[in-house]
N, C-alpha and C positions, 0 to 999 in steps of 0.2 A: 392303619389302612384296612378297610372292610374286605373280608375274604369272601369270594364268590364260590359257592359250592355247586352251582349248576341247577338246571330245571328239575332233574329227577329228585335231587335232594329237596327241592321246593315242594314237590308233590308229597314226598314222604313226610316232610315237616307239616304240610297242610293236613294230611290225614291224622297226624299226631295232635295237631291243634284242635281240629273240630271234635274229635272224640274226647279230648281232655276237657274242652269247654262243656260238652254234654255231661261228662262225669261230674264236674264241679257244680253245674247247675242243679244236678240231682244229689249234691252233697248231703249226707245224713238223711236221705229220703227213706231208706228202710227203717232206721231207728225211729224217725219221725212218724212213719205210718204205724209202726209197732206200738209206739207210745200213745199217739193221738187217735188212731182208728181202731186198733185191736186191743188197746189198754193193757199192754204187756208190762210185766215187772222189770226191774233193773236186771235181774238175773236172766230173764228171757231175752231182753235186748242184747245183753252181752253174749248169750248163747247163740243168738242169731248170727252175730258176726263171727264168733269162734267156730261154730259148727260149719258154717258156710266156707270159711277159709280152710279148715282142716280137710274137709271132704274134697274141696276143689283141688287142694294141693296133692292129695293122695291120688285122685283121678288123673291129674295133669302130669304126675311124675313120669309115667311111661311115654308121655308125649315128647320128652326131650330128645331121645334118639330118633323118633319119628320126624320131628321138625328138622333135625340135623341133616337128614338124608333127602330132604325135599327142597325144591325151589321155594324161596321164602315169600315171594309176592303172593302166590296162590294161597299159601297158609294164612297170611295176614288177611286176605279178602275173606276166606272161609270163616276165620274166627270173628271178624267184624259182623258177618251176616248171622252167625250163631248168636252173638250178643244182642243184635238187633231183634231177632225173633223172641229171645228169652225175655228181654226187658219190655217189649211191646205187649207181652201177655199180661203184665200187671195192670195197666189201665183198662184193658179189655175186661178182665175178670172183675175188677173193682166196679166198673159201671154196670156189670151184670149182677152186682150184689153178692158175689161169692168169694171175695178175697179172703185168704186165710194165712195164718202164720206159716203153715206148711208150704204154701206156694212161695212166700218170700224166701224161705230156706232153699227150696229147689232152684229158684231163679238165681239166688246168690251163688249156689254151687256151679250152675252152668256158666254163668257169666264170669265167675272167678277162674274156672278151668280154661275157658277160652282166652281170658286175659293173660294167663301165664304163657300159653302157647304163642299168642300174638306178640307179647313182649320179647320172647326169645327170638322169634323170627325177625322182628323189627331190628333188634340189636345186632344180630348177625348180618342182616342186610346193610345196616349202617356202616359196619366195619368194611364190607365189600365196596360200598358206594363212595366212601369218603377216605381220602388219604390220611395216613396215620398222624401227620403233623397238623392236620385240620380237625382232628377228632374233638379236641377241647373246645374249639369254636362251635362245632356242630352240636355237641352236648350242651354247651352254654345256651344255644338258641332253643333247643328242646326244653331246657330247664326254665329259661325265661318265659317261654310261652306257657309252660305249666303253671307258673306262679301268677301270671296275668290272668289266666283262666280261673285260678284259685281265688283271685281277688274279685273278679267280676261275677263268677258263677254263683256262689252262695247267696249274696244279696239279691241277685236277679231271681234265683230259685225261690228265696223267701218271699219276694214280691209276687211271683207267679202262684205260689201256694196260697197266699192271702187272697188273690183274686179268683183263682180257678180251682182250688182244692189241692189235696195232698199228693195226688199221683201225676199231676201235670208235668212235674220235673222228670219223672221216670219216662214219660212219653218223649220228652225232649232228648233224654239220654239215648233212648232207642234210636231216634232219628239220626243222632250224631254218628252212630256206628255205621248206619247205611251210607252216610255221606263220606265217612272215612274209607269204606270199601271202594267207593267210586273214585276217590282221590288216588288210591293205590293203583287202580286200573289205568290211570293216566301215565304211570311211570313207563318209560320206554327203555329198551336196551337189555343187557344181560341180567342174569340172576346167579345165585350161588347155591350149591348143595354139596355136602361132603359125600364122597363116593362110598359105597358099601364095599367091604373087603374083609379079609381074614383078620386084620388088625382091629376091626370094629367089635369082634366078639359077638356072643349071643345077647339076647335081651337082658338077662341078668347082669352081664358085664356092662352093657350099655347104660343101664340105670345107675350104676355106681361110678361110671367114668367121670362124670362131672365132679362129684364129691372127692374122688381120688385126686383129680387134677388140682382142685382148690386146696385140699388139705396138705398136699405135698409141696405147695408153693408158698414160701414163708410170707411174702407180702400179701398175696391173695387171701391166705388163711386168716391173717390178722384183720384185713379189711372185711372179710366175710363175717367173722365173729362180731366185730364191732357193729357192722351195719344191721345184722339181723337182731341183735340185742337192742340197739337204739331204736330201730323201727318197731320192734315188738313192744317195748316198754312205752313208747309214745302212743302207738295205735291202740294199745290195750285200754287207754284212758278215754278214747273218743266216744264209745257208747256211754261211758259213765258221765262224761261232760254233757252229753245229750240229756241223760236222765236228770243231772244236777240242774242244768240251765233251763230246760224245757219243763221238767216235772216239778222239782222242788222249789226252784226260784221263779218259775212261771215267766220266763223270758218269751216275748212274742217271737214268732218264726223269723221276722225280718231282723230282729236284734241278734238272734242266734246266727243267722247268715252273715250279718255284719261283723260279728266277733271273730269269725274265721276268714271272711273275705277281705276285709281291709288290711290285715297284717300281711297278706300274700303279696302286696306291692313290695314289701321288703325282700321277698324271694326273687322278684324280677330284678331289683337293684343288685342283689347279691350275685345273681347269675351273670349280669352284665359286667360286674366287677371281677368275676372269678379269673378270667384269662389275663387281664391286666395285672392283677395282684400276683399271679403266678410268675408272670414275666419279670416283675419288679423284685419280689421277695423270695421266689423259689417255691416249688411244689410242696416240699415237706413242711416249710414254715406255715404256709397258708392252710394246708390241710390240718396241721396240728392245732393251730389257733382256732380255726373255725370248728374243728371237731370237738375241742374242749368246750367252747362257748355253747354249741348246740346241745350239750349234755348238762349245762349249768342252768339255763333259763327255765326249763319246764318246772323246776321247783317253785317258781313264782305262782303257779296255779294253786298252790296250797292256800293262798290268801284270797281266793275268789269268794265273793259274798253277793247277796241279792242286790238288785237295783243298779243304778248307773255306776257306782264304784266298782261293782263286780264286772260289769261290761268293760269298763276302762282297763281293769286289771288283765282280763283275758286278751284284750287288744294289744296292750303293751307287751305282755309276756310272749304272745304268739308272734308279734312283729319282730322281736329280738331273736326268737328261735328260728323263724323262717328266713330271716336275712342270713343268718349263719348257715342254714341248710342250703340256701341259694348259692353261696360261695362253695360249700363243701361238695355238693352232689355232682356238679360237672367234673370236678377233679377225680372224685371217686369213680364215676362212670368211665372216664377216659383211662384211668389207671387200670381198671378191670379189663377193658377192651384191648388196650395195648399189650397187656401181659398174657392174653389168651390167643393161641393160634386160631386161624380162621376156621379150621376143620373141627375145633372144639367149641366155637363161640356159642352156638345155639344150645349145646348141651350144658355148658357152664352157666349160661344165663338162666336157663330153665331150672337147673338145680338150685341156683342162687334164689330164684323167685319162689320155688317150692319150699325151700328150707325157711325162707323168711316168713312165708305165710303159715307154715306149720308152727313156728315159734310164736308168731303173732296170735294164732288161734289158741294155742295153749295158754299164753299169758292173758289173752282176753277172757278166757273162761275162768282162770284163776282170779283175775282182778274183779270179775263179776261176782264170784263167790265171796271175795274179800269185802266188796262193797255191800253185799247182803249181810255179812256178819258185823260189819262196822258201819260205814257210810261211804257214798261215792267220793266225798271230799277226802276222807282218810285214805282210801285206795289210791286216789290221784297223787296224794302227798307221798305215799310209799314209793310209787313209781318214780317220782322226781328225785327222791333220795338215792335209789338204786342207779339211776342214770349217771350220777356223779362218778361212778367207778368205771364206766364204759370207755372213756378215752385212753385208759391204760392199755387197751388192745390195739390202738392205732399203730401202724407200721413205723419203725424208726427211720432215721435219715438214710442209713445204708440200704434199707430195704426198698427205697423208692428211687435209688440213684439212676438206674437204667432200665428201660422196659425190656421185656422178653422179646426176642425176635419173632417175627411172624412165621407162620408155617410155610414150608416150601410150596411153590405154586403147584406142584404136581399133586399135593394133597387136597386141592380144592378144584372143582371143575365148574365151568360156566354152564348154567342149565338153560 
């Protein structure tokens, strides 16, 4: 039976959907512009991703306590508008003939910082908006929407690039953030913000609060380490795949988009299956199996070659990987929210996001250097081998048996 989550969730879901579609229409836009317009090297393309992530994460780190103590909807709207202005500057400067590598880096930092704060606010508001027993359904809908956008966005973006040039997708991405802000404005009713008080401590204490909470909680600690390592190792290869497919193998932009767009349908299927699989087989079994499989399939990218065989290899490998991620991610997101008290939610989510981006930035830089010393394909293969060990960090059955209780209602106020 379909669960009804109400009109406010519908607007929050719509905001997520439109911004996600914009993001995936612009998938790989910065690496593509760096390679095709600015003629950057493999190391420079990797550095663009790594430096942008690292600086964004460092700048965003103090925002965790700031988001925690503020009503979440205004924060989401503000971050969407900041991303809109930052991304809109790219096509403007491009058409003026002044686009530079430095501007790509600055926009990457600004949009990345705003994305971290926006994600923390959205996750905390979702916990407030949706009952705990409906969180898996809600996260499944977010996940399914993300993978449909991932499927449709890159091929559409590739077609737009072919027709209108390399920055048109960045303009579409900017517009999506404006539409997301308008959708959040339509939400009615209460909001949530953690109160300030002696327990919150000073700024230094606040910055460490999320890490301390995660690392002292066994299940969250294992989920945290697994997720940031898997995400970092997978994302470190994305710029290298762009260099390999677009640069060395000379794939057209539409084939590059197809190689990552078509497999995302598997993510939609996986997200739709996640809740039924958990109901039938249990959370631990489904998380373990999907967690192992998502770490196994990336090794198949070691066999990518030029032409149609290489395109088919990428599509098959990414389809298997993304289907498993579609099953795993809603369980992971639900487990994390259920085990985090409401007055810690924004802090934990921002800490999680910042840590993941710092690890991703470091690994992206390392893998860019490795690709320079060897080759992009060798670096991609090394990542696939290391991923095989990451499922050992997944929580055991006893760690997932019962969620942590929510914080007492007096710790959270309606804003």
